[in-house]
PAKOLFI-339700 format. One record per residue (C-alpha): residue number from 1; x, y, z; residue in three letters; chain. Coordinates in nm, 2 decimals, decimal comma. Last residue first. Layout:
    k       x       y       z    r  c
  NUM       X       Y       Z  ALA  A
...
***
This chain:
    k       x       y       z    r  c
  506   -1,58   -0,36    5,05  GLU  A
  505   -1,81   -0,10    4,88  THR  A
  504   -1,71    0,20    5,08  ALA  A
  503   -1,34    0,13    5,05  ALA  A
  502   -1,38    0,11    4,67  VAL  A
  501   -1,55    0,45    4,66  CYS  A
  500   -1,30    0,62    4,90  GLN  A
  499   -1,01    0,48    4,69  ASN  A
  498   -1,18    0,62    4,38  PHE  A
  497   -1,21    0,96    4,52  ALA  A
  496   -0,84    0,96    4,62  SER  A
  495   -0,75    0,84    4,28  PHE  A
  494   -0,92    1,13    4,11  TRP  A
  493   -0,79    1,38    4,37  THR  A
  492   -0,43    1,27    4,29  GLY  A
  491   -0,49    1,30    3,92  ARG  A
  490   -0,61    1,66    3,95  SER  A
  489   -0,97    1,75    3,89  VAL  A
  488   -1,03    2,02    3,63  SER  A
  487   -1,25    2,30    3,79  ARG  A
  486   -1,58    2,26    3,96  TYR  A
  485   -1,46    2,44    4,27  GLY  A
  484   -1,21    2,17    4,35  SER  A
  483   -1,41    2,06    4,66  ARG  A
  482   -1,73    2,06    4,46  ARG  A
  481   -1,58    1,84    4,19  LEU  A
  480   -1,44    1,60    4,44  ALA  A
  479   -1,79    1,56    4,59  SER  A
  478   -1,94    1,50    4,25  ARG  A
  477   -1,69    1,23    4,20  TRP  A
  476   -1,76    1,08    4,54  CYS  A
  475   -2,13    1,06    4,45  ARG  A
  474   -2,07    0,92    4,10  SER  A
  473   -1,82    0,66    4,23  LEU  A
  472   -2,06    0,54    4,50  HIS  A
  471   -2,33    0,50    4,23  ASN  A
  470   -2,09    0,31    4,01  GLN  A
  469   -2,00    0,08    4,29  LEU  A
  468   -2,36   -0,02    4,34  LYS  A
  467   -2,43   -0,05    3,97  ARG  A
  466   -2,13   -0,29    3,91  ASP  A
  465   -2,13   -0,26    3,53  VAL  A
  464   -2,11   -0,55    3,28  SER  A
  463   -2,15   -0,39    2,93  PHE  A
  462   -1,79   -0,42    2,81  PRO  A
  461   -1,79   -0,79    2,92  ASP  A
  460   -1,43   -0,88    2,99  LEU  A
  459   -1,33   -1,24    2,93  PRO  A
  458   -1,34   -1,18    2,55  SER  A
  457   -1,51   -1,47    2,37  THR  A
  456   -1,74   -1,22    2,19  SER  A
  455   -1,44   -1,10    1,99  PRO  A
  454   -1,32   -0,74    2,04  ALA  A
  453   -1,48   -0,46    1,84  GLY  A
  452   -1,59   -0,27    2,15  LEU  A
  451   -1,22   -0,24    2,24  CYS  A
  450   -1,13   -0,33    2,60  LEU  A
  449   -1,01   -0,68    2,51  ARG  A
  448   -0,74   -0,53    2,29  PRO  A
  447   -0,56   -0,39    2,60  ASP  A
  446   -0,42   -0,06    2,48  ILE  A
  445   -0,06    0,01    2,56  LYS  A
  444    0,02    0,36    2,67  MET  A
  443    0,36    0,50    2,60  THR  A
  442    0,27    0,86    2,51  TYR  A
  441   -0,03    0,88    2,75  LEU  A
  440    0,17    1,06    3,02  LYS  A
  439    0,29    1,31    2,77  ARG  A
  438   -0,07    1,37    2,67  PHE  A
  437   -0,14    1,50    3,01  SER  A
  436   -0,44    1,39    3,20  LEU  A
  435   -0,69    1,64    3,34  ALA  A
  434   -0,91    1,64    3,02  ARG  A
  433   -0,95    1,26    3,05  PHE  A
  432   -1,11    1,29    3,39  SER  A
  431   -1,48    1,31    3,29  SER  A
  430   -1,51    1,00    3,07  ARG  A
  429   -1,22    0,83    3,25  LEU  A
  428   -1,44    0,74    3,55  LEU  A
  427   -1,74    0,61    3,36  SER  A
  426   -1,51    0,43    3,12  ILE  A
  425   -1,35    0,24    3,41  LEU  A
  424   -1,68    0,14    3,55  MET  A
  423   -1,81    0,02    3,22  GLY  A
  422   -1,50   -0,19    3,16  HIS  A
  421   -1,51   -0,37    3,49  SER  A
  420   -1,21   -0,37    3,71  ILE  A
  419   -1,06   -0,71    3,78  PRO  A
  418   -0,96   -0,78    4,14  LYS  A
  417   -0,64   -0,75    4,36  ARG  A
  416   -0,73   -0,39    4,46  TYR  A
  415   -0,40   -0,22    4,38  ARG  A
  414   -0,29   -0,45    4,09  ASN  A
  413   -0,63   -0,41    3,92  GLU  A
  412   -0,63   -0,04    3,97  LEU  A
  411   -0,28    0,01    3,84  TYR  A
  410   -0,34   -0,20    3,53  THR  A
  409   -0,66   -0,02    3,45  LYS  A
  408   -0,50    0,33    3,49  GLU  A
  407   -0,19    0,22    3,29  PRO  A
  406   -0,39    0,12    2,98  GLY  A
  405   -0,75    0,24    2,94  ALA  A
  404   -0,66    0,61    2,88  GLY  A
  403   -0,87    0,63    2,57  TYR  A
  402   -1,06    0,31    2,51  CYS  A
  401   -1,41    0,46    2,45  THR  A
  400   -1,45    0,48    2,07  CYS  A
  399   -1,82    0,47    1,99  PHE  A
  398   -1,81    0,71    1,70  ALA  A
  397   -1,49    0,56    1,56  LEU  A
  396   -1,65    0,27    1,37  SER  A
  395   -1,52   -0,03    1,18  PRO  A
  394   -1,32   -0,14    1,49  SER  A
  393   -0,97   -0,26    1,42  ALA  A
  392   -0,88   -0,61    1,54  ASN  A
  391   -0,52   -0,69    1,46  VAL  A
  390   -0,45   -1,04    1,35  ILE  A
  389   -0,10   -1,16    1,45  GLU  A
  388    0,07   -1,35    1,17  ARG  A
  387    0,35   -1,56    1,30  ASP  A
  386    0,64   -1,54    1,06  VAL  A
  385    0,75   -1,83    0,84  PRO  A
  384    1,09   -1,98    0,91  ARG  A
  383    1,43   -1,92    0,77  THR  A
  382    1,71   -2,16    0,88  GLY  A
  381    1,69   -2,37    0,56  PRO  A
  380    1,76   -2,08    0,33  LEU  A
  379    1,48   -1,96    0,10  LYS  A
  378    1,55   -1,96   -0,27  VAL  A
  377    1,59   -1,67   -0,51  PHE  A
  376    1,53   -1,67   -0,88  SER  A
  375    1,67   -1,55   -1,21  VAL  A
  374    2,00   -1,40   -1,09  ILE  A
  373    2,25   -1,32   -1,37  GLY  A
  372    2,61   -1,35   -1,24  HIS  A
  371    2,77   -1,01   -1,17  ARG  A
  370    2,99   -1,17   -0,90  CYS  A
  369    2,91   -0,97   -0,58  LEU  A
  368    2,63   -0,74   -0,68  PRO  A
  367    2,45   -1,03   -0,86  CYS  A
  366    2,31   -0,89   -1,19  ALA  A
  365    1,94   -0,92   -1,22  ILE  A
  364    1,78   -1,14   -1,49  SER  A
  363    1,53   -0,99   -1,73  GLY  A
  362    1,69   -1,12   -2,04  PRO  A
  361    1,87   -1,45   -1,97  PRO  A
  360    2,20   -1,47   -1,77  GLY  A
  359    2,56   -1,37   -1,76  HIS  A
  358    2,50   -1,00   -1,72  VAL  A
  357    2,52   -0,70   -1,96  ILE  A
  356    2,41   -0,39   -1,77  VAL  A
  355    2,08   -0,25   -1,91  SER  A
  354    2,01   -0,06   -1,59  SER  A
  353    1,68   -0,05   -1,40  SER  A
  352    1,75   -0,24   -1,08  THR  A
  351    1,53   -0,08   -0,81  THR  A
  350    1,28   -0,35   -0,71  SER  A
  349    1,50   -0,66   -0,75  CYS  A
  348    1,79   -0,52   -0,55  LEU  A
  347    1,57   -0,37   -0,28  TYR  A
  346    1,39   -0,70   -0,24  LEU  A
  345    1,72   -0,89   -0,21  ALA  A
  344    1,83   -0,63    0,05  CYS  A
  343    1,52   -0,69    0,25  ARG  A
  342    1,53   -1,06    0,23  THR  A
  341    1,88   -1,09    0,36  CYS  A
  340    2,15   -1,20    0,12  PHE  A
  339    2,33   -1,52    0,02  GLN  A
  338    2,54   -1,59   -0,28  HIS  A
  337    2,46   -1,92   -0,45  GLY  A
  336    2,59   -1,83   -0,79  CYS  A
  335    2,31   -2,02   -0,98  GLY  A
  334    2,00   -1,96   -0,77  GLU  A
  333    2,05   -1,66   -0,54  ALA  A
  332    2,03   -1,74   -0,17  ALA  A
  331    1,77   -1,61    0,09  VAL  A
  330    1,77   -1,56    0,47  SER  A
  329    2,10   -1,39    0,55  CYS  A
  328    2,11   -1,24    0,89  LYS  A
  327    2,05   -0,86    0,92  ARG  A
  326    2,28   -0,57    0,98  GLU  A
  325    2,58   -0,58    0,75  LEU  A
  324    2,36   -0,41    0,48  CYS  A
  323    2,51   -0,57    0,17  VAL  A
  322    2,72   -0,85    0,30  VAL  A
  321    2,42   -1,00    0,49  CYS  A
  320    2,54   -1,15    0,81  THR  A
  319    2,61   -1,52    0,80  GLU  A
  318    2,37   -1,78    0,92  GLN  A
  317    2,48   -1,98    1,23  TYR  A
  316    2,24   -1,80    1,46  THR  A
  315    1,96   -2,05    1,46  ALA  A
  314    1,59   -2,06    1,42  HIS  A
  313    1,56   -1,75    1,20  LEU  A
  312    1,32   -1,47    1,16  ASN  A
  311    1,55   -1,21    1,00  SER  A
  310    1,40   -0,86    1,02  SER  A
  309    1,19   -0,63    0,81  LYS  A
  308    1,13   -0,88    0,53  TRP  A
  307    0,88   -1,13    0,66  GLY  A
  306    0,88   -1,51    0,62  CYS  A
  305    0,59   -1,59    0,40  GLU  A
  304    0,53   -1,25    0,23  ARG  A
  303    0,90   -1,19    0,20  ALA  A
  302    0,95   -1,54    0,04  ILE  A
  301    0,67   -1,47   -0,21  ASN  A
  300    0,82   -1,13   -0,29  VAL  A
  299    1,16   -1,29   -0,34  ILE  A
  298    1,03   -1,54   -0,60  SER  A
  297    0,82   -1,28   -0,78  MET  A
  296    1,11   -1,04   -0,82  LEU  A
  295    1,36   -1,28   -0,96  PRO  A
  294    1,26   -1,20   -1,33  LEU  A
  293    1,29   -0,82   -1,31  SER  A
  292    1,20   -0,64   -1,63  ILE  A
  291    1,29   -0,27   -1,60  TYR  A
  290    1,57   -0,28   -1,85  PRO  A
  289    1,31   -0,34   -2,12  SER  A
  288    1,41   -0,60   -2,37  PRO  A
  287    1,60   -0,50   -2,69  PRO  A
  286    1,40   -0,43   -3,00  THR  A
  285    1,44   -0,62   -3,32  GLU  A
  284    1,22   -0,45   -3,58  LEU  A
  283    0,92   -0,64   -3,71  LEU  A
  282    0,89   -0,69   -4,09  GLY  A
  281    0,97   -0,44   -4,36  ASP  A
  280    0,92   -0,10   -4,21  PRO  A
  279    0,60    0,10   -4,27  GLN  A
  278    0,68    0,44   -4,42  ARG  A
  277    0,53    0,78   -4,34  SER  A
  276    0,51    0,77   -3,96  LEU  A
  275    0,88    0,80   -3,89  ILE  A
  274    0,94    1,06   -4,16  GLU  A
  273    0,65    1,28   -4,05  THR  A
  272    0,73    1,26   -3,68  LEU  A
  271    0,93    1,58   -3,67  TRP  A
  270    0,62    1,76   -3,79  ASN  A
  269    0,44    1,73   -3,46  LYS  A
  268    0,22    2,03   -3,53  HIS  A
  267   -0,09    1,88   -3,37  TRP  A
  266   -0,27    1,84   -3,70  SER  A
  265    0,05    1,70   -3,85  ARG  A
  264    0,09    1,43   -3,59  ALA  A
  263   -0,28    1,34   -3,61  ILE  A
  262   -0,25    1,30   -3,99  MET  A
  261    0,05    1,07   -3,95  LEU  A
  260   -0,13    0,86   -3,69  PRO  A
  259   -0,42    0,81   -3,94  THR  A
  258   -0,74    1,01   -3,92  TRP  A
  257   -1,08    0,92   -4,05  GLY  A
  256   -1,26    1,07   -3,75  ASN  A
  255   -1,36    0,72   -3,62  SER  A
  254   -0,99    0,61   -3,62  ASN  A
  253   -0,79    0,50   -3,92  VAL  A
  252   -0,50    0,25   -3,89  ALA  A
  251   -0,25    0,30   -4,18  THR  A
  250    0,07    0,32   -3,97  LEU  A
  249   -0,01   -0,02   -3,81  SER  A
  248    0,17   -0,11   -3,49  ALA  A
  247    0,40   -0,42   -3,53  GLY  A
  246    0,63   -0,42   -3,23  HIS  A
  245    0,88   -0,20   -3,41  GLY  A
  244    0,61    0,04   -3,49  ILE  A
  243    0,53    0,08   -3,12  LEU  A
  242    0,89    0,11   -3,03  ILE  A
  241    0,95    0,38   -3,29  GLN  A
  240    0,64    0,58   -3,21  CYS  A
  239    0,73    0,58   -2,84  CYS  A
  238    1,09    0,69   -2,92  ARG  A
  237    0,97    0,97   -3,15  GLU  A
  236    0,74    1,12   -2,88  SER  A
  235    0,50    1,38   -3,02  GLY  A
  234    0,21    1,33   -2,78  GLY  A
  233   -0,04    1,33   -3,06  CYS  A
  232    0,17    1,08   -3,25  ALA  A
  231    0,20    0,86   -2,94  ALA  A
  230   -0,18    0,87   -2,90  TYR  A
  229   -0,24    0,76   -3,25  HIS  A
  228    0,02    0,49   -3,20  LEU  A
  227   -0,17    0,37   -2,89  PRO  A
  226   -0,46    0,30   -3,12  THR  A
  225   -0,76    0,53   -3,19  SER  A
  224   -1,11    0,40   -3,25  GLY  A
  223   -1,27    0,70   -3,09  ALA  A
  222   -1,13    1,04   -3,16  GLY  A
  221   -0,82    1,25   -3,07  ILE  A
  220   -1,00    1,50   -2,85  ILE  A
  219   -1,17    1,22   -2,65  ASP  A
  218   -1,40    1,37   -2,39  MET  A
  217   -1,49    1,09   -2,14  THR  A
  216   -1,81    0,93   -2,03  THR  A
  215   -2,00    0,92   -2,37  GLY  A
  214   -1,90    0,57   -2,45  ASP  A
  213   -1,69    0,65   -2,76  ASP  A
  212   -1,43    0,38   -2,79  GLU  A
  211   -1,06    0,35   -2,78  THR  A
  210   -0,86    0,10   -2,98  VAL  A
  209   -0,64   -0,21   -2,90  VAL  A
  208   -0,38   -0,27   -3,17  SER  A
  207   -0,06   -0,22   -2,96  HIS  A
  206   -0,17   -0,49   -2,72  SER  A
  205    0,02   -0,50   -2,39  ALA  A
  204    0,19   -0,84   -2,34  GLY  A
  203    0,45   -0,77   -2,06  PHE  A
  202    0,72   -0,67   -2,31  ASP  A
  201    0,47   -0,42   -2,45  LEU  A
  200    0,41   -0,28   -2,11  LEU  A
  199    0,78   -0,24   -2,04  LEU  A
  198    0,85   -0,06   -2,37  GLN  A
  197    0,57    0,18   -2,32  VAL  A
  196    0,68    0,24   -1,96  SER  A
  195    1,04    0,32   -2,07  GLU  A
  194    0,91    0,55   -2,35  PHE  A
  193    0,69    0,76   -2,13  ASN  A
  192    0,59    1,01   -2,41  GLY  A
  191    0,28    1,13   -2,24  ASN  A
  190    0,04    1,00   -2,50  LEU  A
  189    0,22    0,67   -2,52  SER  A
  188    0,21    0,60   -2,15  ALA  A
  187   -0,17    0,68   -2,14  MET  A
  186   -0,25    0,46   -2,44  HIS  A
  185   -0,04    0,18   -2,30  LEU  A
  184   -0,23    0,19   -1,97  ALA  A
  183   -0,55    0,14   -2,16  THR  A
  182   -0,82    0,38   -2,28  ILE  A
  181   -1,15    0,21   -2,38  GLY  A
  180   -1,35    0,53   -2,32  GLY  A
  179   -1,36    0,47   -1,94  ASP  A
  178   -1,07    0,26   -1,83  ALA  A
  177   -0,95   -0,04   -2,03  ALA  A
  176   -0,77   -0,35   -1,89  ARG  A
  175   -0,49   -0,44   -2,13  ASN  A
  174   -0,22   -0,51   -1,87  VAL  A
  173   -0,46   -0,70   -1,65  VAL  A
  172   -0,61   -0,91   -1,92  GLU  A
  171   -0,27   -0,98   -2,08  CYS  A
  170   -0,15   -1,12   -1,75  LEU  A
  169   -0,45   -1,33   -1,70  ALA  A
  168   -0,42   -1,48   -2,05  GLY  A
  167   -0,05   -1,54   -2,00  GLN  A
  166   -0,11   -1,76   -1,69  ASP  A
  165    0,22   -1,85   -1,54  PHE  A
  164    0,26   -2,05   -1,22  GLU  A
  163    0,44   -2,33   -1,41  THR  A
  162    0,62   -2,29   -1,73  ILE  A
  161    0,56   -2,60   -1,94  SER  A
  160    0,30   -2,43   -2,16  GLU  A
  159    0,54   -2,15   -2,26  LEU  A
  158    0,81   -2,40   -2,36  ASN  A
  157    0,79   -2,32   -2,74  GLU  A
  156    1,05   -2,05   -2,73  SER  A
  155    1,12   -1,75   -2,94  LYS  A
  154    0,75   -1,64   -2,93  GLY  A
  153    0,82   -1,31   -2,75  ARG  A
  152    0,65   -1,45   -2,43  MET  A
  151    0,86   -1,76   -2,45  ALA  A
  150    1,18   -1,57   -2,48  ASN  A
  149    1,09   -1,37   -2,17  PHE  A
  148    0,99   -1,67   -1,97  LEU  A
  147    1,29   -1,90   -2,04  ASP  A
  146    1,46   -1,85   -1,70  GLN  A
  145    1,16   -1,86   -1,48  THR  A
  144    1,08   -1,63   -1,18  SER  A
  143    0,71   -1,60   -1,25  PRO  A
  142    0,56   -1,28   -1,39  ILE  A
  141    0,18   -1,25   -1,29  TYR  A
  140    0,22   -1,19   -0,92  ASP  A
  139    0,47   -0,91   -0,98  VAL  A
  138    0,24   -0,71   -1,20  LEU  A
  137    0,20   -0,42   -0,97  LEU  A
  136    0,57   -0,42   -0,88  LEU  A
  135    0,66   -0,41   -1,25  ARG  A
  134    0,44   -0,10   -1,30  ILE  A
  133    0,57    0,08   -0,99  CYS  A
  132    0,93    0,07   -1,11  LEU  A
  131    0,81    0,19   -1,45  SER  A
  130    0,67    0,51   -1,31  HIS  A
  129    0,59    0,70   -1,64  GLY  A
  128    0,32    0,94   -1,51  ASN  A
  127    0,03    0,79   -1,71  LEU  A
  126    0,18    0,44   -1,68  ALA  A
  125    0,17    0,45   -1,30  ALA  A
  124   -0,18    0,60   -1,30  LEU  A
  123   -0,32    0,34   -1,54  HIS  A
  122   -0,16    0,05   -1,35  LEU  A
  121   -0,32    0,18   -1,03  ALA  A
  120   -0,66    0,15   -1,20  THR  A
  119   -0,86    0,40   -1,41  GLY  A
  118   -1,24    0,38   -1,42  GLY  A
  117   -1,27    0,76   -1,50  ASN  A
  116   -1,44    0,90   -1,19  ILE  A
  115   -1,50    0,60   -0,96  TYR  A
  114   -1,14    0,49   -0,99  ASP  A
  113   -1,09    0,12   -1,03  ALA  A
  112   -0,97   -0,15   -0,79  ARG  A
  111   -0,78   -0,42   -0,97  HIS  A
  110   -0,44   -0,38   -0,79  ILE  A
  109   -0,59   -0,51   -0,46  ASP  A
  108   -0,33   -0,48   -0,19  ALA  A
  107   -0,16   -0,80   -0,10  ARG  A
  106    0,05   -0,69    0,20  SER  A
  105    0,37   -0,74   -0,01  LEU  A
  104    0,20   -0,53   -0,28  VAL  A
  103    0,13   -0,25   -0,03  LEU  A
  102    0,49   -0,25    0,09  ILE  A
  101    0,63   -0,25   -0,26  GLN  A
  100    0,40    0,03   -0,36  VAL  A
   99    0,52    0,24   -0,07  VAL  A
   98    0,88    0,18   -0,17  GLU  A
   97    0,79    0,26   -0,53  TRP  A
   96    0,67    0,61   -0,46  HIS  A
   95    0,58    0,71   -0,81  GLY  A
   94    0,33    0,99   -0,74  HIS  A
   93    0,04    0,82   -0,92  GLN  A
   92    0,15    0,48   -0,81  CYS  A
   91    0,14    0,58   -0,44  ALA  A
   90   -0,21    0,73   -0,50  GLN  A
   89   -0,34    0,41   -0,66  MET  A
   88   -0,20    0,20   -0,38  LEU  A
   87   -0,36    0,42   -0,12  ALA  A
   86   -0,69    0,35   -0,28  THR  A
   85   -0,89    0,58   -0,51  GLN  A
   84   -1,27    0,56   -0,52  GLY  A
   83   -1,34    0,92   -0,59  ARG  A
   82   -1,44    1,01   -0,23  TYR  A
   81   -1,16    0,80   -0,08  ASN  A
   80   -1,12    0,43   -0,08  ARG  A
   79   -0,98    0,19    0,18  LEU  A
   78   -0,81   -0,11    0,03  ASN  A
   77   -0,54   -0,17    0,29  ILE  A
   76   -0,80   -0,18    0,57  ASP  A
   75   -0,60   -0,06    0,87  VAL  A
   74   -0,50   -0,31    1,13  GLY  A
   73   -0,23   -0,14    1,33  SER  A
   72    0,05   -0,32    1,14  GLU  A
   71   -0,08   -0,16    0,82  LEU  A
   70   -0,07    0,18    0,98  LEU  A
   69    0,29    0,13    1,09  LEU  A
   68    0,40    0,00    0,75  SER  A
   67    0,25    0,31    0,59  VAL  A
   66    0,42    0,53    0,84  ILE  A
   65    0,75    0,37    0,75  GLU  A
   64    0,67    0,41    0,37  HIS  A
   63    0,63    0,79    0,39  HIS  A
   62    0,59    0,84    0,02  GLY  A
   61    0,37    1,16    0,03  GLN  A
   60    0,08    1,00   -0,15  ALA  A
   59    0,11    0,68    0,06  ALA  A
   58    0,12    0,86    0,39  ALA  A
   57   -0,18    1,07    0,30  TYR  A
   56   -0,39    0,78    0,18  HIS  A
   55   -0,30    0,57    0,48  LEU  A
   54   -0,41    0,86    0,71  PRO  A
   53   -0,75    0,83    0,55  SER  A
   52   -0,88    1,05    0,27  ASN  A
   51   -1,26    1,10    0,28  HIS  A
   50   -1,25    1,39    0,03  VAL  A
   49   -1,52    1,58    0,21  GLY  A
   48   -1,44    1,53    0,58  LEU  A
   47   -1,12    1,34    0,66  THR  A
   46   -1,11    0,97    0,73  SER  A
   45   -1,04    0,78    1,05  TYR  A
   44   -1,01    0,41    1,04  ARG  A
   43   -0,65    0,41    1,15  VAL  A
   42   -0,77    0,59    1,46  LEU  A
   41   -0,90    0,27    1,60  ARG  A
   40   -0,55    0,19    1,74  PRO  A
   39   -0,62    0,44    2,02  ASN  A
   38   -0,34    0,55    2,26  CYS  A
   37   -0,08    0,34    2,09  GLU  A
   36   -0,20    0,47    1,76  LEU  A
   35   -0,15    0,83    1,87  LEU  A
   34    0,20    0,77    2,01  ALA  A
   33    0,31    0,58    1,70  LYS  A
   32    0,19    0,86    1,47  ALA  A
   31    0,37    1,12    1,67  GLU  A
   30    0,69    0,93    1,66  PRO  A
   29    0,66    0,87    1,28  LEU  A
   28    0,61    1,24    1,18  ASP  A
   27    0,61    1,19    0,80  GLY  A
   26    0,43    1,52    0,73  ASP  A
   25    0,12    1,37    0,57  ARG  A
   24    0,10    1,08    0,82  ALA  A
   23    0,15    1,31    1,12  ALA  A
   22   -0,11    1,55    0,99  SER  A
   21   -0,36    1,27    0,94  VAL  A
   20   -0,28    1,14    1,29  LEU  A
   19   -0,35    1,48    1,44  ARG  A
   18   -0,67    1,50    1,24  GLU  A
   17   -0,78    1,16    1,39  GLY  A
   16   -0,69    1,29    1,73  TYR  A
   15   -0,94    1,57    1,70  VAL  A
   14   -1,20    1,36    1,52  SER  A
   13   -1,17    1,09    1,79  CYS  A
   12   -1,23    1,34    2,06  ARG  A
   11   -1,53    1,48    1,88  PHE  A
   10   -1,68    1,13    1,84  SER  A
    9   -1,62    1,06    2,21  ASN  A
    8   -1,79    1,38    2,32  SER  A
    7   -2,09    1,32    2,09  VAL  A
    6   -2,13    0,96    2,22  LEU  A
    5   -2,11    1,09    2,58  ASP  A
    4   -2,37    1,36    2,51  PRO  A
    3   -2,60    1,08    2,36  LEU  A
    2   -2,58    0,86    2,67  ARG  A
    1   -2,41    0,52    2,67  MET  A
***
């Protein structure tokens, strides 16, 4: 391929890439579908400078339907922008739990860290107090077991018998430090996000971890500060109370020699003086966080295996879900046995945040039909795993040559009863694309075999070109251009020139 053609294709990809970015940012689902049908490789496009992909924009704005569309088109779910942030990190920063749910179901990496300050998606969710996002991020570490919460609080000795639970791995994720030793609990305490502080403590966050002076961040409080120091600086009474209730020390001194009480006074948080002056006798009994969701892990595993957008069932005897009245039931709640579709069960476990008294252990979800505490979901016998179709997205956009390769190629093969080589088709479409209307390309379907990133076993060789036919095409194309006065050639003239070329070679 010649250099001018490469430049032309790159410019064309950048134009349509910007259109896809605009559609992802504005939530224009039909526009995004049309662009991806024309060229699925546009999911790899990123903007200049900040290197944000359409997935980043859709996640930051909370357009979960476009996020699903981009994932189905084969986008890399862990793409980074200029500062190392992924789409999951931006969704957590803005609190779009539906986007976080989709990304977690698609197994996005929650351990990726920001290039600037080393923060993860958990840090961003805690910084802004998005408790729904926090529990979705930790879903793979909290098994759907009845006695889990009591075991984590030391009220049960059956912690070793709980399968699929690694308390060390959970504590490592929750207590992961960003630059300067700042954890998610530090960030939530500083900003007064009481619900996030309570949830992180219930998940095993350490209240005694201290910051450090590594020279990468400016710490105005001082190195060696605990989350209680940060809560005193933020001035949140509830955060201080919950930290003290879990055993945080009031006499801890940082590198500046300051206690939490001294920091509260220096920042003029005088209403904290009484709370930070006297250490209570023993640990205070604090209720569990209302954001704990025990059945979440079970329904997420079922959704990953069997899908969640529609019911993928063998038979039609399953009842319709009583919540949405649209999809077939695919899961049942352990205990009461009420049946729901996977999507409604996911929504129930992901959004429940009330402290309603239910007949179940702490962290169970109240059944919407009988108020029984749901601890786990089980898959119904008629539900089968979905067939995973691997989408091949090219890592490069500069050599994109599959615009307009759908109906034109099908028409030509049906017309002449023989396969049309990829190189010949691209030679034709290279000059005629400007004459085609975008409305005609709206419903195009791209043959995956035409993409340069297709497997080597593809029956179409992208570099096999009939030289004799190509020469005839070039001569007839120049003739058509002369007849049209070197203006844009119409669609009819284009097919007429092609008919002449094929007739001359037969």
